[in-house]
C-alpha positions in Angstrom: -3.3 -27.0 25.0 -6.4 -27.6 27.0 -7.5 -30.0 29.2 -10.9 -29.0 31.0 -9.7 -26.5 33.5 -5.5 -27.3 32.9 -4.1 -25.4 29.7 -0.4 -25.1 28.6 1.3 -23.2 26.4 4.8 -23.7 25.2 7.0 -22.9 22.8 10.9 -23.0 22.0 13.1 -20.0 23.2 16.1 -19.1 21.0 16.0 -15.5 21.2 14.5 -12.6 22.3 11.5 -12.1 19.6 10.7 -15.8 21.1 10.2 -14.5 24.2 8.5 -11.1 22.8 6.0 -13.4 20.3 5.2 -16.0 23.4 4.0 -13.3 25.7 1.8 -11.9 22.7 0.5 -15.3 22.9 -0.7 -14.9 26.6 -1.6 -11.4 25.6 -4.1 -12.9 22.5 -5.2 -15.7 25.4 -6.3 -13.1 27.9 -8.2 -11.4 24.9 -9.5 -14.2 23.8 -10.9 -15.5 27.5 -12.3 -11.6 28.0 -14.4 -12.0 24.9 -16.0 -15.7 25.6 -15.9 -14.6 29.2 -13.9 -17.6 30.2 -12.0 -16.0 32.5 -8.4 -17.0 33.9 -7.0 -17.3 37.7 -3.9 -15.9 36.5 -2.6 -16.4 40.6 -2.4 -20.0 39.8 -0.1 -19.6 36.4 2.8 -20.6 36.5 6.1 -20.9 34.7 8.7 -23.3 33.7 12.1 -23.0 32.1 13.5 -26.1 30.5 17.5 -26.3 29.2 20.5 -24.5 30.4 19.8 -20.9 28.1 19.9 -17.4 29.4 16.7 -16.9 27.3 15.1 -19.3 29.6 14.8 -16.8 32.5 12.5 -14.6 31.0 9.4 -13.2 32.6 5.9 -13.6 31.4 2.4 -12.1 32.7 -1.0 -12.2 32.2 -3.3 -9.4 32.8 -0.4 -7.8 33.9 0.5 -10.2 36.8 3.9 -11.9 36.6 3.5 -15.8 36.4 5.3 -17.1 39.3 7.9 -19.7 38.1 8.8 -23.4 39.0 11.3 -26.2 39.0 8.7 -28.6 39.6 5.1 -29.5 39.0 2.7 -31.8 39.4 0.7 -32.3 36.2 -2.3 -35.4 36.3 -0.3 -37.3 38.7 3.0 -37.2 37.5 5.7 -34.6 38.8 7.5 -33.1 35.9 11.1 -31.2 36.9 12.7 -28.3 34.9 15.7 -30.5 35.0 14.3 -33.3 33.3 15.2 -35.8 35.8 13.1 -38.7 36.7 14.1 -38.5 40.7 10.6 -37.0 41.5 
């Protein structure tokens, strides 16, 4: 999804194949951005894992920079937490 300068990529990760697939999508996004001269500030990009599966701890990269993993993030005024609790 893309909203102004805010974009999100998400997917269900149930296997190592899904991790590789999501990383490939990130790589394709970087290639697309370079083609259209719309660069991403990769230092501000983040990853949030939902669920308890051990596969949810994978590292993802954009332009060879590891994305920071967070457990909560404010998005359009709403705090989203990786445990899906609404305490915030």
